[in-house]
C-alpha positions as CSV (number, residue, x, y, z in Angstrom):
1,M,17.9,39.0,-2.1
2,Q,14.9,39.8,-4.3
3,Q,13.6,43.5,-3.8
4,R,10.2,44.4,-5.5
5,I,10.9,48.1,-7.1
6,D,8.5,50.5,-8.2
7,V,10.1,52.6,-11.4
8,R,8.9,55.6,-12.9
9,I,10.1,56.0,-17.0
10,K,8.8,59.5,-17.1
11,I,7.7,62.4,-14.6
12,G,3.8,61.9,-14.5
13,E,3.8,58.3,-15.6
14,K,2.4,55.5,-13.6
15,L,4.3,53.1,-11.6
16,F,5.8,49.8,-13.9
17,S,6.7,46.9,-11.0
18,F,9.9,44.8,-11.4
19,L,11.6,42.3,-9.2
20,T,16.1,42.8,-8.8
21,D,18.1,40.9,-7.1
22,E,20.5,44.2,-6.2
23,Q,19.9,46.1,-3.4
24,L,19.0,49.0,-4.8
25,L,17.5,52.6,-2.9
26,K,14.4,55.1,-3.8
27,G,15.8,57.5,-6.8
28,D,18.4,54.6,-8.2
29,N,18.3,54.4,-11.8
30,V,18.0,51.3,-13.6
31,I,17.4,50.0,-17.2
32,I,14.4,48.2,-17.7
33,E,12.3,46.0,-20.5
34,S,9.6,47.6,-21.9
35,E,7.6,47.6,-24.9
36,N,9.5,49.7,-26.7
37,G,12.7,48.2,-25.7
38,Q,14.9,49.0,-22.8
39,E,14.5,52.3,-21.3
40,F,15.7,54.4,-18.5
41,A,13.9,54.3,-15.4
42,T,14.2,56.1,-12.0
43,V,13.2,53.7,-8.4
44,E,10.2,55.3,-6.7
45,R,10.1,53.3,-3.9
46,V,11.4,49.8,-2.7
47,V,8.6,47.2,-1.2
48,D,8.5,44.0,0.5
49,L,7.8,40.9,-1.7
50,K,4.1,39.7,-1.7
51,K,2.3,36.4,-3.0
52,G,2.4,36.8,-7.2
53,D,5.5,39.0,-6.9
54,E,7.5,35.7,-8.8
55,D,6.0,36.1,-11.6
56,L,6.9,40.3,-12.3
57,P,9.9,40.6,-14.6
58,K,13.4,41.6,-13.8
59,I,15.4,44.9,-14.5
60,V,18.0,44.2,-16.8
61,R,20.3,46.2,-15.1
62,K,21.6,49.1,-12.1
63,A,22.3,52.1,-14.6
64,N,26.0,52.4,-14.8
65,D,28.0,55.8,-15.6
66,E,27.6,55.3,-19.2
67,D,24.0,54.1,-19.3
68,K,23.4,58.1,-17.4
69,E,25.7,59.8,-19.9
70,K,23.7,58.3,-22.6
71,N,19.8,59.5,-20.9
72,E,21.0,62.4,-20.7
73,K,22.6,62.9,-24.6
74,N,19.0,61.5,-25.2
75,I,16.9,64.1,-23.3
76,L,19.0,66.9,-25.3
77,K,18.5,65.3,-28.1
78,A,14.3,65.5,-27.3
79,K,15.0,68.7,-27.0
80,E,16.4,69.7,-30.0
81,A,13.7,67.6,-31.9
82,I,11.3,69.7,-30.3
83,K,12.5,72.7,-32.4
84,E,12.8,70.8,-35.6
85,T,9.3,69.6,-35.4
86,E,8.0,72.9,-34.1
87,I,9.9,74.4,-37.3
88,L,8.7,71.9,-39.7
89,V,4.8,72.4,-38.5
90,K,5.1,75.8,-39.4
91,K,6.4,75.6,-42.6
92,L,3.9,73.3,-43.4
93,K,0.8,75.2,-41.7
94,L,0.1,72.2,-39.8
95,D,-2.7,73.1,-37.0
96,M,-1.0,71.3,-33.9
97,N,1.2,72.3,-30.7
98,I,4.2,70.2,-30.1
99,I,4.3,69.5,-25.9
100,N,7.0,66.9,-25.3
101,A,9.4,64.6,-27.2
102,Y,11.7,62.0,-26.2
103,Y,13.7,59.3,-27.1
104,A,13.8,55.1,-26.4
105,F,16.6,54.4,-24.4
106,D,18.8,53.4,-28.3
107,G,18.0,56.5,-29.6
108,T,17.2,55.2,-32.9
109,K,13.1,56.1,-32.1
110,V,11.9,59.5,-30.8
111,I,8.3,59.8,-29.7
112,I,6.6,63.2,-30.0
113,E,2.8,64.5,-28.6
114,F,1.3,67.0,-30.0
115,L,-2.3,68.8,-29.0
116,S,-5.2,69.6,-31.5
117,E,-8.4,70.0,-31.7
118,D,-8.9,68.4,-35.1
119,R,-7.2,65.2,-36.9
120,V,-4.0,66.1,-38.3
121,D,-2.3,64.7,-41.8
122,F,0.9,64.2,-40.6
123,R,2.6,62.7,-43.3
124,E,4.6,64.7,-45.0
125,L,5.6,66.3,-41.3
126,I,7.0,62.6,-40.7
127,K,9.0,61.9,-44.0
128,E,10.9,65.1,-43.5
129,L,11.3,65.0,-39.4
130,V,13.1,61.1,-40.5
131,V,15.5,63.0,-42.6
132,K,16.2,65.8,-40.4
133,L,16.5,63.8,-37.1
134,K,17.8,60.3,-38.8
135,S,15.5,58.2,-36.5
136,K,11.8,56.4,-36.4
137,I,9.5,59.4,-35.6
138,E,5.9,58.4,-33.7
139,L,3.4,60.7,-33.5
140,R,1.4,60.9,-30.7
141,Q,-1.9,63.0,-30.3
142,I,-2.6,63.7,-26.5
143,G,-5.5,65.2,-24.7
144,V,-5.6,68.9,-22.3
145,R,-5.7,67.1,-19.8
146,E,-2.0,64.8,-20.6
147,Q,-1.1,68.3,-21.3
148,A,-1.6,69.1,-17.8
149,K,0.2,66.3,-16.7
150,I,3.3,67.2,-18.5
151,V,3.5,70.8,-17.8
152,G,2.2,71.1,-14.7
153,G,0.9,73.9,-12.8
154,I,0.0,75.2,-9.7
155,G,-4.2,74.4,-8.9
156,I,-6.7,77.2,-7.1
157,C,-6.0,75.2,-4.2
158,G,-2.6,76.7,-4.0
159,R,-0.8,73.2,-5.0
160,V,0.9,71.4,-7.5
161,C,-1.7,70.1,-10.0
162,C,-2.7,66.6,-8.9
163,C,-2.7,64.8,-12.8
164,A,1.2,66.4,-12.4
165,S,2.1,65.8,-9.1
166,H,0.9,61.9,-7.9
167,L,-2.2,60.8,-10.2
168,R,-1.2,57.6,-12.9
169,E,-4.2,57.7,-14.3
170,F,-7.7,60.1,-15.0
171,E,-10.7,58.8,-13.6
172,K,-13.6,60.2,-15.1
173,V,-15.3,63.4,-13.6
174,S,-18.7,64.7,-14.4
175,M,-20.7,67.4,-13.6
176,K,-23.1,65.1,-11.5
177,M,-20.5,64.7,-9.0
178,A,-20.2,68.2,-8.2
179,K,-23.6,68.3,-7.9
180,V,-23.5,65.3,-5.2
181,Q,-21.2,67.4,-3.0
182,G,-23.0,70.7,-3.3
183,L,-20.3,72.5,-5.4
184,A,-21.1,75.0,-7.4
185,L,-22.2,74.1,-10.9
186,N,-20.4,76.7,-12.5
187,P,-17.6,75.5,-14.7
188,N,-15.5,78.2,-14.4
189,K,-15.1,77.6,-10.5
190,I,-14.3,74.0,-10.5
191,S,-12.2,73.3,-13.8
192,G,-8.2,73.2,-13.1
193,S,-5.8,74.6,-15.6
194,C,-6.8,72.4,-18.3
195,G,-10.2,73.5,-18.6
196,R,-11.5,70.3,-17.8
197,L,-13.6,69.8,-14.4
198,M,-11.4,69.2,-11.5
199,C,-9.6,65.7,-10.8
200,C,-10.5,65.8,-7.3
201,L,-13.8,66.0,-7.9
202,A,-13.7,62.2,-7.5
203,Y,-11.9,61.4,-4.5
204,E,-14.3,62.3,-2.4
205,N,-17.3,61.2,-4.1
206,L,-18.2,58.3,-3.1
207,F,-18.4,59.4,0.6
208,Y,-20.6,62.1,-0.5
209,L,-22.9,59.3,-2.2
210,E,-22.6,57.3,0.5
211,M,-23.7,60.3,2.8
212,S,-26.3,61.2,0.3
213,Q,-28.3,57.6,1.4
214,K,-27.9,58.0,4.7
215,L,-29.0,61.5,5.9
216,P,-32.4,62.4,5.9
217,K,-33.5,64.4,2.6
218,M,-34.4,67.6,2.1
219,N,-37.7,68.8,2.6
220,S,-38.5,65.8,4.6
221,E,-39.6,65.0,8.3
222,V,-37.7,64.1,10.7
223,K,-38.3,63.5,14.4
224,T,-35.4,65.4,16.7
225,P,-34.6,65.7,20.2
226,D,-36.4,69.2,20.2
227,G,-39.3,67.4,18.5
228,L,-40.6,67.5,14.6
229,G,-38.4,69.7,12.0
230,M,-38.4,69.8,8.5
231,V,-34.7,69.1,6.6
232,V,-33.3,72.2,5.6
233,D,-29.6,71.3,4.8
234,Q,-26.8,68.3,4.6
235,N,-23.8,68.2,5.9
236,P,-22.0,65.8,5.0
237,L,-18.4,65.9,6.4
238,K,-20.1,66.1,9.5
239,S,-22.9,63.7,9.4
240,S,-25.8,65.8,10.3
241,V,-28.5,68.0,9.7
242,N,-29.6,71.2,10.0
243,V,-33.7,70.9,10.7
244,K,-36.1,73.4,10.6
245,L,-38.7,73.7,13.4
246,S,-41.5,75.6,15.4
247,L,-40.8,76.2,19.1
248,K,-43.8,76.7,21.1
249,D,-43.8,80.2,21.9
250,G,-44.4,80.1,17.8
251,T,-41.0,81.1,17.0
252,V,-38.4,79.5,14.5
253,T,-35.4,78.3,14.5
254,I,-32.7,76.3,12.6
255,K,-30.5,73.5,14.2
256,E,-28.1,70.9,13.5
257,F,-28.3,67.2,14.4
258,T,-26.0,64.6,14.1
259,L,-27.3,61.7,12.5
260,E,-26.7,59.6,15.8
261,Q,-29.0,61.9,17.5
262,L,-31.8,61.4,15.0
263,K,-31.3,57.2,15.1
264,K,-31.8,57.7,18.8
265,C,-35.7,59.4,17.8
266,G,-35.9,56.6,15.7
267,Y,-34.6,57.7,12.1
268,S,-33.5,54.6,10.0
269,F,-31.9,55.3,6.5
270,E,-32.4,52.1,5.7
271,K,-36.0,51.7,6.3
272,V,-36.4,55.4,4.7
273,N,-34.4,54.1,1.7
274,K,-36.6,51.6,1.3
275,N,-40.0,53.1,1.3
276,L,-38.6,55.8,-0.7
277,Q,-37.6,52.0,-3.5
278,E,-40.9,51.3,-2.9
279,N,-43.0,54.8,-3.8
280,D,-40.6,54.5,-7.1
281,D,-41.5,50.9,-7.6
282,K,-45.7,52.0,-7.3
283,D,-45.3,55.2,-9.7
284,K,-43.5,52.8,-12.4
285,D,-46.8,49.9,-12.4
């Protein structure tokens, strides 16, 4: 009986799907065929076959003891490759920081990842590495977010960085997302260990955008169960707003009202947004 398995080649990389005729479990090792040739991979999950899965590639085989031993040797060779590369980088006075290295499963090629703020002329470095490592060399420049993904770390939330634990691809993150979510627009407070804006800003962005369309706008007048008032704060996660009210005795108070309470008083975000759009169109004319 065929199974569909999702495998990972390297820690932090996205998952790749394959078919297998063998009964495999999470944690099993397999040999797969990739654009880089055969690769040693780990099964992350076994899932039910779906329509279209029959076109997925098949694994080469389940990894045997010889394959596992070969992979362990490649890991040790990669550590030595990092040391040798760092020595040559220092010797050639190149402005680059070696982050990671790994060998193709057949051991004929080593991929070395490095970090640098500028373009680096590493032609001489490759020549010396070929002689030293006796393998094909591929130097791959990565960014600080990729570095954080490889190195790992703990975020300000106290959990392992998202990029190192479960994210497979980086989404575009902007200061606009922080603004929509009402966060302090201080880069030091909303940046991750890589120095870039935190990936998690993208998680709830769509929800906040939707709620910003549904909730009454700041400083707008709304009818509440306690009379007319002005919106002074929005609470997207609670689907509510804080409204400033003037009471009959002349005092002023601020009360929280849910979107459902406002709707019962005649509030309609569809109507409000339509009016706002019409006003914008008039201004453009």
